[in-house]
PDB file of N, CA, C and O in Angstrom:
ATOM      1  N   MET A   1     -10.195  -5.552  -7.684  1.00  0.00           N
ATOM      2  CA  MET A   1      -9.742  -4.362  -6.731  1.00  0.00           C
ATOM      3  C   MET A   1     -10.104  -4.918  -5.394  1.00  0.00           C
ATOM      4  O   MET A   1     -11.158  -5.539  -5.255  1.00  0.00           O
ATOM      5  N   LEU A   2      -9.278  -4.724  -4.409  1.00  0.00           N
ATOM      6  CA  LEU A   2      -9.473  -5.122  -3.045  1.00  0.00           C
ATOM      7  C   LEU A   2     -10.774  -4.000  -2.469  1.00  0.00           C
ATOM      8  O   LEU A   2     -10.808  -2.794  -2.712  1.00  0.00           O
ATOM      9  N   SER A   3     -11.606  -4.643  -1.802  1.00  0.00           N
ATOM     10  CA  SER A   3     -12.494  -3.921  -1.224  1.00  0.00           C
ATOM     11  C   SER A   3     -11.745  -3.038  -0.099  1.00  0.00           C
ATOM     12  O   SER A   3     -10.598  -3.251   0.295  1.00  0.00           O
ATOM     13  N   LYS A   4     -12.518  -2.107   0.304  1.00  0.00           N
ATOM     14  CA  LYS A   4     -12.197  -1.131   1.445  1.00  0.00           C
ATOM     15  C   LYS A   4     -11.873  -2.052   2.964  1.00  0.00           C
ATOM     16  O   LYS A   4     -11.009  -1.779   3.797  1.00  0.00           O
ATOM     17  N   LYS A   5     -12.670  -2.981   2.992  1.00  0.00           N
ATOM     18  CA  LYS A   5     -12.703  -3.667   4.180  1.00  0.00           C
ATOM     19  C   LYS A   5     -11.470  -4.699   4.039  1.00  0.00           C
ATOM     20  O   LYS A   5     -10.716  -4.879   4.995  1.00  0.00           O
ATOM     21  N   SER A   6     -11.321  -5.264   3.002  1.00  0.00           N
ATOM     22  CA  SER A   6     -10.117  -6.067   2.768  1.00  0.00           C
ATOM     23  C   SER A   6      -8.864  -5.584   2.822  1.00  0.00           C
ATOM     24  O   SER A   6      -7.938  -6.244   3.292  1.00  0.00           O
ATOM     25  N   LEU A   7      -8.700  -4.151   2.250  1.00  0.00           N
ATOM     26  CA  LEU A   7      -7.468  -3.481   2.356  1.00  0.00           C
ATOM     27  C   LEU A   7      -7.095  -3.082   3.688  1.00  0.00           C
ATOM     28  O   LEU A   7      -5.933  -3.180   4.083  1.00  0.00           O
ATOM     29  N   VAL A   8      -8.204  -2.557   4.521  1.00  0.00           N
ATOM     30  CA  VAL A   8      -7.797  -2.467   5.843  1.00  0.00           C
ATOM     31  C   VAL A   8      -7.438  -3.485   6.686  1.00  0.00           C
ATOM     32  O   VAL A   8      -6.664  -3.329   7.630  1.00  0.00           O
ATOM     33  N   ARG A   9      -8.013  -4.618   6.362  1.00  0.00           N
ATOM     34  CA  ARG A   9      -7.615  -5.925   7.024  1.00  0.00           C
ATOM     35  C   ARG A   9      -6.174  -6.451   6.684  1.00  0.00           C
ATOM     36  O   ARG A   9      -5.430  -6.929   7.540  1.00  0.00           O
ATOM     37  N   VAL A  10      -5.902  -6.341   5.579  1.00  0.00           N
ATOM     38  CA  VAL A  10      -4.373  -6.896   5.304  1.00  0.00           C
ATOM     39  C   VAL A  10      -3.374  -5.819   5.865  1.00  0.00           C
ATOM     40  O   VAL A  10      -2.267  -6.262   6.171  1.00  0.00           O
ATOM     41  N   LEU A  11      -3.586  -4.504   6.044  1.00  0.00           N
ATOM     42  CA  LEU A  11      -2.877  -3.587   6.566  1.00  0.00           C
ATOM     43  C   LEU A  11      -2.726  -3.791   8.015  1.00  0.00           C
ATOM     44  O   LEU A  11      -1.653  -3.632   8.598  1.00  0.00           O
ATOM     45  N   THR A  12      -3.934  -4.182   8.641  1.00  0.00           N
ATOM     46  CA  THR A  12      -3.965  -4.328  10.051  1.00  0.00           C
ATOM     47  C   THR A  12      -3.227  -5.751  10.338  1.00  0.00           C
ATOM     48  O   THR A  12      -2.789  -5.934  11.474  1.00  0.00           O
ATOM     49  N   GLU A  13      -3.098  -6.604   9.509  1.00  0.00           N
ATOM     50  CA  GLU A  13      -2.416  -7.850   9.732  1.00  0.00           C
ATOM     51  C   GLU A  13      -0.875  -7.735   9.583  1.00  0.00           C
ATOM     52  O   GLU A  13      -0.113  -8.689   9.737  1.00  0.00           O
ATOM     53  N   GLY A  14      -0.439  -6.302   9.224  1.00  0.00           N
ATOM     54  CA  GLY A  14       0.967  -6.042   9.205  1.00  0.00           C
ATOM     55  C   GLY A  14       1.689  -6.146   7.799  1.00  0.00           C
ATOM     56  O   GLY A  14       2.886  -5.922   7.622  1.00  0.00           O
ATOM     57  N   LYS A  15       0.794  -6.514   6.844  1.00  0.00           N
ATOM     58  CA  LYS A  15       1.187  -6.626   5.390  1.00  0.00           C
ATOM     59  C   LYS A  15       1.446  -5.306   4.649  1.00  0.00           C
ATOM     60  O   LYS A  15       0.730  -4.353   4.958  1.00  0.00           O
ATOM     61  N   LEU A  16       2.232  -5.166   3.862  1.00  0.00           N
ATOM     62  CA  LEU A  16       2.401  -4.117   3.108  1.00  0.00           C
ATOM     63  C   LEU A  16       1.639  -4.074   1.751  1.00  0.00           C
ATOM     64  O   LEU A  16       1.366  -5.148   1.215  1.00  0.00           O
ATOM     65  N   VAL A  17       1.273  -2.886   1.154  1.00  0.00           N
ATOM     66  CA  VAL A  17       0.497  -3.011  -0.016  1.00  0.00           C
ATOM     67  C   VAL A  17       1.102  -2.132  -1.098  1.00  0.00           C
ATOM     68  O   VAL A  17       1.281  -0.969  -0.738  1.00  0.00           O
ATOM     69  N   ILE A  18       1.439  -2.413  -2.277  1.00  0.00           N
ATOM     70  CA  ILE A  18       2.086  -1.586  -3.393  1.00  0.00           C
ATOM     71  C   ILE A  18       0.749  -1.111  -3.981  1.00  0.00           C
ATOM     72  O   ILE A  18      -0.162  -1.903  -4.225  1.00  0.00           O
ATOM     73  N   ALA A  19       0.668   0.141  -4.187  1.00  0.00           N
ATOM     74  CA  ALA A  19      -0.591   0.643  -4.887  1.00  0.00           C
ATOM     75  C   ALA A  19      -0.336   1.443  -6.045  1.00  0.00           C
ATOM     76  O   ALA A  19       0.445   2.387  -5.923  1.00  0.00           O
ATOM     77  N   ALA A  20      -0.878   1.209  -7.162  1.00  0.00           N
ATOM     78  CA  ALA A  20      -0.749   1.901  -8.527  1.00  0.00           C
ATOM     79  C   ALA A  20      -1.666   3.060  -8.410  1.00  0.00           C
ATOM     80  O   ALA A  20      -2.883   2.871  -8.406  1.00  0.00           O
ATOM     81  N   MET A  21      -1.151   4.261  -8.314  1.00  0.00           N
ATOM     82  CA  MET A  21      -1.944   5.378  -8.317  1.00  0.00           C
ATOM     83  C   MET A  21      -2.143   6.103  -9.589  1.00  0.00           C
ATOM     84  O   MET A  21      -1.195   6.098 -10.375  1.00  0.00           O
ATOM     85  N   GLY A  22      -3.248   6.737  -9.920  1.00  0.00           N
ATOM     86  CA  GLY A  22      -3.426   7.363 -10.949  1.00  0.00           C
ATOM     87  C   GLY A  22      -3.408   8.926 -10.642  1.00  0.00           C
ATOM     88  O   GLY A  22      -3.123   9.333  -9.516  1.00  0.00           O
ATOM     89  N   LYS A  23      -3.709   9.746 -11.645  1.00  0.00           N
ATOM     90  CA  LYS A  23      -3.836  11.260 -11.466  1.00  0.00           C
ATOM     91  C   LYS A  23      -4.518  11.720 -10.178  1.00  0.00           C
ATOM     92  O   LYS A  23      -5.660  11.368  -9.884  1.00  0.00           O
ATOM     93  N   GLY A  24      -3.753  12.533  -9.414  1.00  0.00           N
ATOM     94  CA  GLY A  24      -4.492  12.950  -8.137  1.00  0.00           C
ATOM     95  C   GLY A  24      -3.352  13.606  -7.263  1.00  0.00           C
ATOM     96  O   GLY A  24      -2.422  14.277  -7.711  1.00  0.00           O
ATOM     97  N   VAL A  25      -3.565  13.319  -6.039  1.00  0.00           N
ATOM     98  CA  VAL A  25      -2.915  13.713  -4.996  1.00  0.00           C
ATOM     99  C   VAL A  25      -1.287  13.341  -5.085  1.00  0.00           C
ATOM    100  O   VAL A  25      -0.348  14.070  -4.766  1.00  0.00           O
ATOM    101  N   PHE A  26      -1.249  12.158  -5.549  1.00  0.00           N
ATOM    102  CA  PHE A  26       0.138  11.601  -5.644  1.00  0.00           C
ATOM    103  C   PHE A  26       1.091  11.820  -6.859  1.00  0.00           C
ATOM    104  O   PHE A  26       2.321  11.836  -6.831  1.00  0.00           O
ATOM    105  N   ALA A  27       0.277  11.981  -7.915  1.00  0.00           N
ATOM    106  CA  ALA A  27       0.874  12.093  -9.223  1.00  0.00           C
ATOM    107  C   ALA A  27       0.105  12.945 -10.381  1.00  0.00           C
ATOM    108  O   ALA A  27      -1.112  13.093 -10.268  1.00  0.00           O
ATOM    109  N   ASN A  28       0.701  13.430 -11.338  1.00  0.00           N
ATOM    110  CA  ASN A  28       0.143  14.071 -12.442  1.00  0.00           C
ATOM    111  C   ASN A  28      -0.283  12.990 -13.607  1.00  0.00           C
ATOM    112  O   ASN A  28      -1.137  13.270 -14.449  1.00  0.00           O
ATOM    113  N   THR A  29       0.363  11.796 -13.569  1.00  0.00           N
ATOM    114  CA  THR A  29      -0.085  10.878 -14.613  1.00  0.00           C
ATOM    115  C   THR A  29      -0.290   9.506 -13.913  1.00  0.00           C
ATOM    116  O   THR A  29      -1.405   8.983 -13.942  1.00  0.00           O
ATOM    117  N   GLY A  30       0.871   8.843 -13.215  1.00  0.00           N
ATOM    118  CA  GLY A  30       0.736   7.623 -12.510  1.00  0.00           C
ATOM    119  C   GLY A  30       1.851   7.352 -11.643  1.00  0.00           C
ATOM    120  O   GLY A  30       2.959   7.694 -12.058  1.00  0.00           O
ATOM    121  N   HIS A  31       1.758   6.755 -10.421  1.00  0.00           N
ATOM    122  CA  HIS A  31       2.824   6.638  -9.522  1.00  0.00           C
ATOM    123  C   HIS A  31       2.689   5.571  -8.605  1.00  0.00           C
ATOM    124  O   HIS A  31       1.535   5.376  -8.222  1.00  0.00           O
ATOM    125  N   TYR A  32       3.563   4.835  -8.159  1.00  0.00           N
ATOM    126  CA  TYR A  32       3.488   3.762  -7.189  1.00  0.00           C
ATOM    127  C   TYR A  32       3.707   4.221  -5.852  1.00  0.00           C
ATOM    128  O   TYR A  32       4.636   5.019  -5.728  1.00  0.00           O
ATOM    129  N   ILE A  33       2.962   3.854  -4.647  1.00  0.00           N
ATOM    130  CA  ILE A  33       3.144   4.074  -3.381  1.00  0.00           C
ATOM    131  C   ILE A  33       3.131   2.770  -2.570  1.00  0.00           C
ATOM    132  O   ILE A  33       2.575   1.775  -3.032  1.00  0.00           O
ATOM    133  N   VAL A  34       3.683   2.756  -1.468  1.00  0.00           N
ATOM    134  CA  VAL A  34       3.408   1.646  -0.720  1.00  0.00           C
ATOM    135  C   VAL A  34       2.463   2.049   0.493  1.00  0.00           C
ATOM    136  O   VAL A  34       2.764   3.003   1.212  1.00  0.00           O
ATOM    137  N   LEU A  35       1.343   1.316   0.697  1.00  0.00           N
ATOM    138  CA  LEU A  35       0.511   1.370   2.144  1.00  0.00           C
ATOM    139  C   LEU A  35       1.292   0.600   3.113  1.00  0.00           C
ATOM    140  O   LEU A  35       1.713  -0.543   2.936  1.00  0.00           O
ATOM    141  N   ARG A  36       1.443   1.305   4.117  1.00  0.00           N
ATOM    142  CA  ARG A  36       2.328   0.697   5.165  1.00  0.00           C
ATOM    143  C   ARG A  36       1.581   0.435   6.250  1.00  0.00           C
ATOM    144  O   ARG A  36       2.186  -0.228   7.093  1.00  0.00           O
ATOM    145  N   GLY A  37       0.407   0.743   6.539  1.00  0.00           N
ATOM    146  CA  GLY A  37      -0.353   0.630   7.912  1.00  0.00           C
ATOM    147  C   GLY A  37      -1.455   1.442   8.074  1.00  0.00           C
ATOM    148  O   GLY A  37      -1.838   2.198   7.181  1.00  0.00           O
ATOM    149  N   ILE A  38      -2.112   1.318   9.386  1.00  0.00           N
ATOM    150  CA  ILE A  38      -3.288   1.923   9.842  1.00  0.00           C
ATOM    151  C   ILE A  38      -2.909   3.105  10.848  1.00  0.00           C
ATOM    152  O   ILE A  38      -2.383   2.772  11.910  1.00  0.00           O
ATOM    153  N   ALA A  39      -3.105   4.290  10.629  1.00  0.00           N
ATOM    154  CA  ALA A  39      -2.719   5.185  11.794  1.00  0.00           C
ATOM    155  C   ALA A  39      -3.773   5.142  12.881  1.00  0.00           C
ATOM    156  O   ALA A  39      -4.824   4.527  12.701  1.00  0.00           O
ATOM    157  N   GLU A  40      -3.525   5.742  13.929  1.00  0.00           N
ATOM    158  CA  GLU A  40      -4.548   5.909  15.226  1.00  0.00           C
ATOM    159  C   GLU A  40      -5.768   6.494  14.656  1.00  0.00           C
ATOM    160  O   GLU A  40      -6.809   6.073  15.160  1.00  0.00           O
ATOM    161  N   ASN A  41      -5.874   7.303  13.794  1.00  0.00           N
ATOM    162  CA  ASN A  41      -6.812   8.153  13.306  1.00  0.00           C
ATOM    163  C   ASN A  41      -7.672   7.333  12.232  1.00  0.00           C
ATOM    164  O   ASN A  41      -8.626   7.804  11.614  1.00  0.00           O
ATOM    165  N   GLY A  42      -7.164   5.991  12.108  1.00  0.00           N
ATOM    166  CA  GLY A  42      -8.015   5.093  11.003  1.00  0.00           C
ATOM    167  C   GLY A  42      -7.501   5.402   9.754  1.00  0.00           C
ATOM    168  O   GLY A  42      -7.796   4.564   8.901  1.00  0.00           O
ATOM    169  N   GLU A  43      -6.779   6.402   9.340  1.00  0.00           N
ATOM    170  CA  GLU A  43      -6.218   6.514   8.031  1.00  0.00           C
ATOM    171  C   GLU A  43      -5.181   5.602   7.601  1.00  0.00           C
ATOM    172  O   GLU A  43      -4.692   4.744   8.336  1.00  0.00           O
ATOM    173  N   LEU A  44      -4.836   5.816   6.322  1.00  0.00           N
ATOM    174  CA  LEU A  44      -3.618   4.863   5.843  1.00  0.00           C
ATOM    175  C   LEU A  44      -2.271   5.724   6.081  1.00  0.00           C
ATOM    176  O   LEU A  44      -2.198   6.949   5.983  1.00  0.00           O
ATOM    177  N   LEU A  45      -1.290   4.903   6.392  1.00  0.00           N
ATOM    178  CA  LEU A  45       0.071   5.398   6.458  1.00  0.00           C
ATOM    179  C   LEU A  45       0.575   5.010   5.014  1.00  0.00           C
ATOM    180  O   LEU A  45       0.199   3.937   4.540  1.00  0.00           O
ATOM    181  N   VAL A  46       1.358   5.787   4.340  1.00  0.00           N
ATOM    182  CA  VAL A  46       1.856   5.622   3.047  1.00  0.00           C
ATOM    183  C   VAL A  46       3.485   5.836   3.211  1.00  0.00           C
ATOM    184  O   VAL A  46       4.053   6.426   4.129  1.00  0.00           O
ATOM    185  N   ALA A  47       4.022   5.254   2.175  1.00  0.00           N
ATOM    186  CA  ALA A  47       5.465   5.457   1.759  1.00  0.00           C
ATOM    187  C   ALA A  47       5.505   5.918   0.251  1.00  0.00           C
ATOM    188  O   ALA A  47       5.307   5.193  -0.723  1.00  0.00           O
ATOM    189  N   ASP A  48       5.798   7.250   0.246  1.00  0.00           N
ATOM    190  CA  ASP A  48       5.814   7.810  -1.205  1.00  0.00           C
ATOM    191  C   ASP A  48       7.145   8.089  -1.532  1.00  0.00           C
ATOM    192  O   ASP A  48       7.740   9.015  -0.979  1.00  0.00           O
ATOM    193  N   PRO A  49       7.697   7.345  -2.418  1.00  0.00           N
ATOM    194  CA  PRO A  49       9.236   7.637  -2.810  1.00  0.00           C
ATOM    195  C   PRO A  49       9.424   9.081  -3.678  1.00  0.00           C
ATOM    196  O   PRO A  49      10.490   9.505  -4.126  1.00  0.00           O
ATOM    197  N   ASN A  50       8.352   9.594  -3.768  1.00  0.00           N
ATOM    198  CA  ASN A  50       8.482  11.119  -4.492  1.00  0.00           C
ATOM    199  C   ASN A  50       8.251  12.120  -3.451  1.00  0.00           C
ATOM    200  O   ASN A  50       8.451  13.303  -3.726  1.00  0.00           O
ATOM    201  N   SER A  51       7.813  11.744  -2.171  1.00  0.00           N
ATOM    202  CA  SER A  51       7.640  12.909  -1.306  1.00  0.00           C
ATOM    203  C   SER A  51       7.596  12.478   0.217  1.00  0.00           C
ATOM    204  O   SER A  51       6.716  11.837   0.792  1.00  0.00           O
ATOM    205  N   GLU A  52       8.684  12.957   0.681  1.00  0.00           N
ATOM    206  CA  GLU A  52       8.972  12.623   2.303  1.00  0.00           C
ATOM    207  C   GLU A  52       7.727  13.302   3.037  1.00  0.00           C
ATOM    208  O   GLU A  52       7.320  12.733   4.050  1.00  0.00           O
ATOM    209  N   LYS A  53       7.191  14.277   2.684  1.00  0.00           N
ATOM    210  CA  LYS A  53       6.169  15.147   3.321  1.00  0.00           C
ATOM    211  C   LYS A  53       4.945  14.328   3.245  1.00  0.00           C
ATOM    212  O   LYS A  53       4.301  14.264   4.292  1.00  0.00           O
ATOM    213  N   LYS A  54       4.458  13.643   2.151  1.00  0.00           N
ATOM    214  CA  LYS A  54       3.506  12.807   1.987  1.00  0.00           C
ATOM    215  C   LYS A  54       3.587  11.498   2.696  1.00  0.00           C
ATOM    216  O   LYS A  54       2.572  10.839   2.923  1.00  0.00           O
ATOM    217  N   SER A  55       4.733  11.127   3.036  1.00  0.00           N
ATOM    218  CA  SER A  55       5.173   9.909   3.481  1.00  0.00           C
ATOM    219  C   SER A  55       4.885  10.023   5.058  1.00  0.00           C
ATOM    220  O   SER A  55       4.654   9.018   5.730  1.00  0.00           O
ATOM    221  N   LEU A  56       4.918  11.439   5.651  1.00  0.00           N
ATOM    222  CA  LEU A  56       4.702  11.558   7.011  1.00  0.00           C
ATOM    223  C   LEU A  56       3.243  11.898   7.492  1.00  0.00           C
ATOM    224  O   LEU A  56       2.919  12.069   8.667  1.00  0.00           O
ATOM    225  N   ARG A  57       2.540  11.958   6.561  1.00  0.00           N
ATOM    226  CA  ARG A  57       0.974  12.100   6.730  1.00  0.00           C
ATOM    227  C   ARG A  57       0.093  10.954   6.535  1.00  0.00           C
ATOM    228  O   ARG A  57       0.492   9.935   5.971  1.00  0.00           O
ATOM    229  N   THR A  58      -1.117  11.091   6.994  1.00  0.00           N
ATOM    230  CA  THR A  58      -2.141   9.928   6.583  1.00  0.00           C
ATOM    231  C   THR A  58      -3.113  10.275   5.569  1.00  0.00           C
ATOM    232  O   THR A  58      -3.246  11.458   5.254  1.00  0.00           O
ATOM    233  N   PHE A  59      -3.849   9.314   4.990  1.00  0.00           N
ATOM    234  CA  PHE A  59      -4.527   9.448   3.828  1.00  0.00           C
ATOM    235  C   PHE A  59      -5.959   8.618   3.936  1.00  0.00           C
ATOM    236  O   PHE A  59      -5.846   7.422   4.205  1.00  0.00           O
ATOM    237  N   SER A  60      -7.157   9.091   3.769  1.00  0.00           N
ATOM    238  CA  SER A  60      -8.164   8.093   3.837  1.00  0.00           C
ATOM    239  C   SER A  60      -8.273   7.101   3.002  1.00  0.00           C
ATOM    240  O   SER A  60      -7.858   7.292   1.859  1.00  0.00           O
ATOM    241  N   VAL A  61      -8.786   5.955   3.308  1.00  0.00           N
ATOM    242  CA  VAL A  61      -9.091   4.869   2.495  1.00  0.00           C
ATOM    243  C   VAL A  61      -9.705   5.184   1.185  1.00  0.00           C
ATOM    244  O   VAL A  61      -9.238   4.868   0.091  1.00  0.00           O
ATOM    245  N   ASP A  62     -10.873   5.884   1.420  1.00  0.00           N
ATOM    246  CA  ASP A  62     -11.647   6.341   0.293  1.00  0.00           C
ATOM    247  C   ASP A  62     -10.809   7.227  -0.866  1.00  0.00           C
ATOM    248  O   ASP A  62     -11.092   7.093  -2.057  1.00  0.00           O
ATOM    249  N   LEU A  63      -9.811   8.092  -0.437  1.00  0.00           N
ATOM    250  CA  LEU A  63      -9.089   8.642  -1.186  1.00  0.00           C
ATOM    251  C   LEU A  63      -8.119   7.793  -2.018  1.00  0.00           C
ATOM    252  O   LEU A  63      -8.007   7.994  -3.228  1.00  0.00           O
ATOM    253  N   ILE A  64      -7.432   6.868  -1.395  1.00  0.00           N
ATOM    254  CA  ILE A  64      -6.660   6.018  -1.870  1.00  0.00           C
ATOM    255  C   ILE A  64      -7.359   4.989  -2.999  1.00  0.00           C
ATOM    256  O   ILE A  64      -6.723   4.573  -3.968  1.00  0.00           O
ATOM    257  N   LYS A  65      -8.530   4.697  -2.779  1.00  0.00           N
ATOM    258  CA  LYS A  65      -9.248   3.848  -3.453  1.00  0.00           C
ATOM    259  C   LYS A  65      -9.751   4.571  -4.701  1.00  0.00           C
ATOM    260  O   LYS A  65      -9.855   4.044  -5.808  1.00  0.00           O
ATOM    261  N   LYS A  66     -10.062   5.885  -4.389  1.00  0.00           N
ATOM    262  CA  LYS A  66     -10.580   6.572  -5.521  1.00  0.00           C
ATOM    263  C   LYS A  66      -9.551   6.914  -6.602  1.00  0.00           C
ATOM    264  O   LYS A  66      -9.857   7.002  -7.791  1.00  0.00           O
ATOM    265  N   GLU A  67      -8.348   7.097  -6.138  1.00  0.00           N
ATOM    266  CA  GLU A  67      -7.191   7.449  -6.992  1.00  0.00           C
ATOM    267  C   GLU A  67      -6.332   6.159  -7.548  1.00  0.00           C
ATOM    268  O   GLU A  67      -5.376   6.277  -8.314  1.00  0.00           O
ATOM    269  N   ALA A  68      -6.772   5.050  -7.095  1.00  0.00           N
ATOM    270  CA  ALA A  68      -6.071   3.800  -7.490  1.00  0.00           C
ATOM    271  C   ALA A  68      -6.256   3.686  -8.927  1.00  0.00           C
ATOM    272  O   ALA A  68      -7.349   4.023  -9.383  1.00  0.00           O
ATOM    273  N   LYS A  69      -5.296   3.235  -9.753  1.00  0.00           N
ATOM    274  CA  LYS A  69      -5.310   3.234 -11.132  1.00  0.00           C
ATOM    275  C   LYS A  69      -5.266   1.655 -11.630  1.00  0.00           C
ATOM    276  O   LYS A  69      -4.376   0.883 -11.274  1.00  0.00           O
ATOM    277  N   GLY A  70      -6.267   1.320 -12.435  1.00  0.00           N
ATOM    278  CA  GLY A  70      -6.139   0.029 -13.010  1.00  0.00           C
ATOM    279  C   GLY A  70      -7.154  -1.206 -12.679  1.00  0.00           C
ATOM    280  O   GLY A  70      -7.881  -0.970 -11.715  1.00  0.00           O
ATOM    281  N   GLY A  71      -7.306  -2.238 -13.179  1.00  0.00           N
ATOM    282  CA  GLY A  71      -7.983  -3.145 -12.682  1.00  0.00           C
ATOM    283  C   GLY A  71      -7.773  -3.846 -11.285  1.00  0.00           C
ATOM    284  O   GLY A  71      -8.656  -4.178 -10.494  1.00  0.00           O
ATOM    285  N   LYS A  72      -6.277  -4.013 -11.144  1.00  0.00           N
ATOM    286  CA  LYS A  72      -5.748  -4.533  -9.948  1.00  0.00           C
ATOM    287  C   LYS A  72      -4.678  -3.680  -9.472  1.00  0.00           C
ATOM    288  O   LYS A  72      -3.502  -4.025  -9.588  1.00  0.00           O
ATOM    289  N   PRO A  73      -5.068  -2.445  -8.876  1.00  0.00           N
ATOM    290  CA  PRO A  73      -4.093  -1.644  -8.626  1.00  0.00           C
ATOM    291  C   PRO A  73      -3.300  -1.996  -7.054  1.00  0.00           C
ATOM    292  O   PRO A  73      -2.339  -1.350  -6.637  1.00  0.00           O
ATOM    293  N   PHE A  74      -3.829  -2.952  -6.452  1.00  0.00           N
ATOM    294  CA  PHE A  74      -3.091  -3.310  -5.275  1.00  0.00           C
ATOM    295  C   PHE A  74      -2.599  -4.570  -5.213  1.00  0.00           C
ATOM    296  O   PHE A  74      -3.254  -5.560  -5.538  1.00  0.00           O
ATOM    297  N   LEU A  75      -1.074  -4.603  -4.670  1.00  0.00           N
ATOM    298  CA  LEU A  75      -0.337  -5.912  -4.715  1.00  0.00           C
ATOM    299  C   LEU A  75      -0.018  -6.013  -3.144  1.00  0.00           C
ATOM    300  O   LEU A  75       0.713  -5.259  -2.501  1.00  0.00           O
ATOM    301  N   VAL A  76      -0.720  -7.091  -2.691  1.00  0.00           N
ATOM    302  CA  VAL A  76      -0.357  -7.297  -1.174  1.00  0.00           C
ATOM    303  C   VAL A  76       0.990  -8.091  -1.026  1.00  0.00           C
ATOM    304  O   VAL A  76       1.251  -9.071  -1.723  1.00  0.00           O
ATOM    305  N   CYS A  77       1.794  -7.603  -0.093  1.00  0.00           N
ATOM    306  CA  CYS A  77       3.205  -8.225  -0.109  1.00  0.00           C
ATOM    307  C   CYS A  77       3.050  -9.151   1.160  1.00  0.00           C
ATOM    308  O   CYS A  77       2.722  -8.730   2.270  1.00  0.00           O
ATOM    309  N   GLU A  78       3.322 -10.440   0.860  1.00  0.00           N
ATOM    310  CA  GLU A  78       3.143 -11.527   1.903  1.00  0.00           C
ATOM    311  C   GLU A  78       4.577 -11.595   2.378  1.00  0.00           C
ATOM    312  O   GLU A  78       5.541 -11.336   1.658  1.00  0.00           O
ATOM    313  N   PRO A  79       4.653 -12.011   3.817  1.00  0.00           N
ATOM    314  CA  PRO A  79       6.050 -12.084   4.165  1.00  0.00           C
ATOM    315  C   PRO A  79       6.571 -13.561   3.466  1.00  0.00           C
ATOM    316  O   PRO A  79       5.775 -14.343   2.947  1.00  0.00           O
ATOM    317  N   PRO A  80       7.838 -13.771   3.532  1.00  0.00           N
ATOM    318  CA  PRO A  80       8.395 -14.783   2.863  1.00  0.00           C
ATOM    319  C   PRO A  80       8.083 -16.135   3.581  1.00  0.00           C
ATOM    320  O   PRO A  80       7.885 -16.102   4.796  1.00  0.00           O
ATOM    321  N   VAL A  81       8.035 -17.174   2.991  1.00  0.00           N
ATOM    322  CA  VAL A  81       7.771 -18.372   3.531  1.00  0.00           C
ATOM    323  C   VAL A  81       8.759 -19.471   3.228  1.00  0.00           C
ATOM    324  O   VAL A  81       9.300 -19.528   2.124  1.00  0.00           O
ATOM    325  N   SER A  82       8.986 -20.275   4.109  1.00  0.00           N
ATOM    326  CA  SER A  82      10.040 -21.525   3.842  1.00  0.00           C
ATOM    327  C   SER A  82       9.824 -22.102   2.355  1.00  0.00           C
ATOM    328  O   SER A  82       8.689 -22.117   1.880  1.00  0.00           O
ATOM    329  N   HIS A  83      10.827 -22.531   1.698  1.00  0.00           N
ATOM    330  CA  HIS A  83      10.656 -23.192   0.718  1.00  0.00           C
ATOM    331  C   HIS A  83      11.870 -24.176   0.501  1.00  0.00           C
ATOM    332  O   HIS A  83      13.022 -23.797   0.712  1.00  0.00           O
ATOM    333  N   PRO A  84      11.574 -25.453   0.074  1.00  0.00           N
ATOM    334  CA  PRO A  84      12.642 -26.409  -0.075  1.00  0.00           C
ATOM    335  C   PRO A  84      13.878 -26.199  -0.591  1.00  0.00           C
ATOM    336  O   PRO A  84      14.859 -26.848  -0.226  1.00  0.00           O
ATOM    337  N   LEU A  85      13.921 -25.078  -1.667  1.00  0.00           N
ATOM    338  CA  LEU A  85      14.938 -24.867  -2.486  1.00  0.00           C
ATOM    339  C   LEU A  85      15.780 -23.779  -1.845  1.00  0.00           C
ATOM    340  O   LEU A  85      16.906 -23.517  -2.266  1.00  0.00           O
ATOM    341  N   ILE A  86      15.199 -23.126  -0.783  1.00  0.00           N
ATOM    342  CA  ILE A  86      15.981 -22.164  -0.169  1.00  0.00           C
ATOM    343  C   ILE A  86      16.519 -22.476   1.287  1.00  0.00           C
ATOM    344  O   ILE A  86      15.781 -22.541   2.270  1.00  0.00           O
ATOM    345  N   THR A  87      17.815 -22.650   1.310  1.00  0.00           N
ATOM    346  CA  THR A  87      18.436 -22.932   2.560  1.00  0.00           C
ATOM    347  C   THR A  87      19.169 -21.691   3.295  1.00  0.00           C
ATOM    348  O   THR A  87      19.279 -20.583   2.769  1.00  0.00           O
ATOM    349  N   ASP A  88      19.587 -21.975   4.400  1.00  0.00           N
ATOM    350  CA  ASP A  88      20.383 -20.779   5.072  1.00  0.00           C
ATOM    351  C   ASP A  88      21.651 -21.404   5.345  1.00  0.00           C
ATOM    352  O   ASP A  88      21.822 -21.987   6.415  1.00  0.00           O
ATOM    353  N   ASN A  89      22.517 -21.337   4.511  1.00  0.00           N
ATOM    354  CA  ASN A  89      24.028 -21.685   4.580  1.00  0.00           C
ATOM    355  C   ASN A  89      24.833 -20.862   4.968  1.00  0.00           C
ATOM    356  O   ASN A  89      25.381 -20.117   4.155  1.00  0.00           O
ATOM    357  N   LYS A  90      25.116 -20.793   6.391  1.00  0.00           N
ATOM    358  CA  LYS A  90      25.857 -19.725   7.054  1.00  0.00           C
ATOM    359  C   LYS A  90      27.277 -20.168   7.220  1.00  0.00           C
ATOM    360  O   LYS A  90      28.097 -19.425   7.760  1.00  0.00           O
TER     361      LYS A  90
END
């Protein structure tokens, strides 16, 4: 699991993080959300496909880490890199 410091760092770098959430604020059983940045108040911005209301507010890093589910609940999304098999044929 990403540490609190690492989670904040990757979000500060502009990366998105897919989070598998367990029972709690976001779900009764399990649910995926996207962590999309750090708000001015230091809390996390989320994109919750089940709730526009939750997507418009912020949540503490501690809450997200507490409710994260599984051994590796965070997937950091890296921007695409060039690859020799990928070409731009316009």
